[in-house]
N, C-alpha and C positions, 0 to 999 in steps of 0.2 A: 384656309389652312386642314383641309378636308383629307385631303390627298397626303397627308406627314402625319395625323390619326389615327395610331392603332384600334384604339376602342374603347366605348365607353360606360359606364355606369354609376349609374347613380348619377345622372347629371355631372360625372366629373372624364373629363376626355384624358385618353394613356398617351402621348405621343412616341410614335413608334421608332426606336431607339435605335432601331439600324441606320433607316433614316437622318437620322442626329448625329451616328459617331461620322456616317459618310459625307454629310452638309457637314461640318464639325472638320476634317482632313481637306477638304478642300480650301476652306475659306482660311486655315490656318497655311495652305499653301499658297494663295493668294497676298494670306498677310505678311509672307516669309518674300515672297516676291518684289510688293510693293515696299520692302523696305528697307531686303538690299538692294535698289534702285535711287535708294537718299528720299524717298518720300517720309510724312510723317502719319501714323494716325491719330485720329483723336477722339476720345475716349470720354461718352457718354452717356451716363447712369447718376439720377436724383434720387432713386426710391432707394429706402434705407438700405438695400440687403445687396445693394452691388455699389454701396458708397465705397466700405473699407476695401475691397477685394481691388476695385481702381485704383484706388489710390495707391494702394503699396501696389499694382504690375507698374503703373502708372512711377513712381520711384525707382522702383531697378531697371525700367526701360528708356526713361527718361522722354516719352511720348504727353503730350498734354491731354489736359481732358476737362471734362464739367461734371461735378457734383453735386453743386447747393442750386441750381438755379439755372434755366436752359434761358439767356437774353434773346429777344427778338434781335435780327441783325447778327447774331453773333457770325453767320458764314457774311450773308446776304450784305452785312452792313461793315465789312469789317475796315476798310477804311478808317472807320468812328473806333473799332475796337480797338483797332492797333492806340489811340489816345488812348484810347482809357488803357493800357499797355504799359507805354510809356511812364502815362502819372502816376503809375505800379511801380516802375521804376525810380523812377525822379522821390518816389516816397520814401520806400526801402533804401535808401540810398543816406536819406535823413534822420532813417531810423538807427544805419547800421555808421553815421557819423556820427553819434551822440548831439543831437540837434537837438531833438525835442526833448532834452534836460536842463538846454540854453535858453527856450523859449516860456514866455509867461504861464500859468494854467489854462487861461482858456482857450491856448495856442496852440498848445500840445491837447488838447482834447478835442479841438477841433483835427487835426491831422489828423491825430489818431483815429478819429473817428470815421477821418474818411480813406486811412490805410485800410482798414481794417473790411472795410465794404468792400472796396475793393479788394483785396487776399481774399475774402468769402464768394464773391460774382468771378470772377480772373482770372485769383492765385495758381489753377494750374493753370492755363493756358499762357502763362508772365511768358514766356519764351520761345513761344510758337509766331513766328517771323509772316508768316504766310500764308496761308488758307493750306488749311489735310491734304495728302491723297486719297484720305476713304476715314470713315468714321467707323467707332465700333459702338454698336446702341442694346443696353439692356433697356427690354419692354417700350417697344419704339409706338407700343402704342399712347403710352405717358410721352414718350420721347419727341410727338408726335408734330411738334414744332422744330426743332431740331435734321428729323427726316425731311417735312421740306422742302427747309433749303436745302440742302442735303442731291435734295431732286432736282427742284431748279437748279440749280448751280453743274448737276450732274457729275456731285462726287458721289462713289460710292457706296454702297452702307454693306458693312459685318451687321448680323445684329442678330438675336438669339427671341424670336419669334414662336410666340405663343398659342394657345387656340386663339384666345380674341383679339388675332392679331390680323392683319391684313398682308399674305407676304408679297403683296403684284408689288409694292414699294420697295420692298426689299433685291438687292440686287444679289449676296452673296447672305442667303436664308440657313440657319440654323436653330433646326425645330427643339424646342427646349420649356420648361417649363419657369418665368422669372421675378419668379414669388419662393421661390428653392433655393433658400441659402447657398447649400452645396451644390448645387447646377450649378448657380452661375459663379459663383468660385469656380469651380472646377474650368469650365467653358473659358472667365476670365482670364486665368491661369495658363490656357493652353495658347491661348489665340496668345499673349504675350510671353508664352515661353516660343511660339513660333516669328515674333518681333525679333527675342536677343536674338538667333538666330540667324535673321534676314540683316541684323547689326554689323552680326559676328560675319556672313562672306560681303557685306558693302566696306567694314576695314579692310578684308584681304583682298576685295578687288580696289581697295586704295592703294593698300602696298603695290598691287603689282604694278598698275599703272607708276603708282610716284620712281620707280622700280626700275621700267622699260624709260622713262621720261629722261633718268636719269644714263639709261646706257645710250643713251642717242644722244641727252648732249655732252656726254665724253666721245663716241665714235665721230662727232661734229668738231667736238675741241682736237682729239687730233686727228683727222682731212687734214682741217683747216691750222696746225702744226705746219704737217706735211708738207703743205704748197707754200704757208712761209717759210722752210727750211732750202725747197727745191730753188725758190727765187732767190734766197742769196744766195743759193752756188750757182745762180747765170743771172745779175741784175740786170742786164741790157734788155734781157728777155729775148737771145738768139741764139740761135743754135751750137753749141760747143764743138772747134772742128779738131779729129788729129792733126797730130805733124804726117804722121803716111797719109794720112785723103790729104795735106797739104803738098807733098812732097809728086803724089799721084798727077794731083791737079797740075803744078808746073811741070812735068813731062812730057801732058798730055798740049799742052800748049805751044812747046819746045818744037818737037812733035813735026 
């Protein structure tokens, strides 16, 4: 991180804010383009400074998140995680139908405890059907397991990188103080804003593609109708010959 440090005073590193701004802009552009292409970004931040803003941002954008604890294999063993997510969906359905009230107290407590555990560990990933297109990480040193798994699968990482972190492990570095609540909130919110812009671009593109498909279908239907009408006018498939042409042909033969 030496290249991103402006100065050090009394053992405290001061981040170069000019680099933070330019690299944040680059990270936002990457996130915007990724989401516009239909990908999801998994937010990871289990420290106190990050939990609230990550949850708020993901609630607005619909992105998956992990704010309680990173469970080993959340990326590298995603098939097992999918089974946990399926079980979570089943228990949510049981709760929403009111089935817990019809169970015995002991059964309801067992199911309730399992639901609470799954909600705590996987609730933020409940709608994640496949591996994300990228990770956004607050404190990549604390979340080293997530960083390791993402790098193993070659999933790009956007991260707030403090002076005690290794930027070589991060593809899209945002130099910053990951212990400062205001800095974490600002950077996370801007990434969330870029994601929202990407979602709008994706929606506009999907609308345009749907309109193009509908126009192509209409043209094809029109051409098919025209071909059917032509076939109805000449059911035998032979060329129609005018009366004058027949008379001219007959005169030619008599001559």
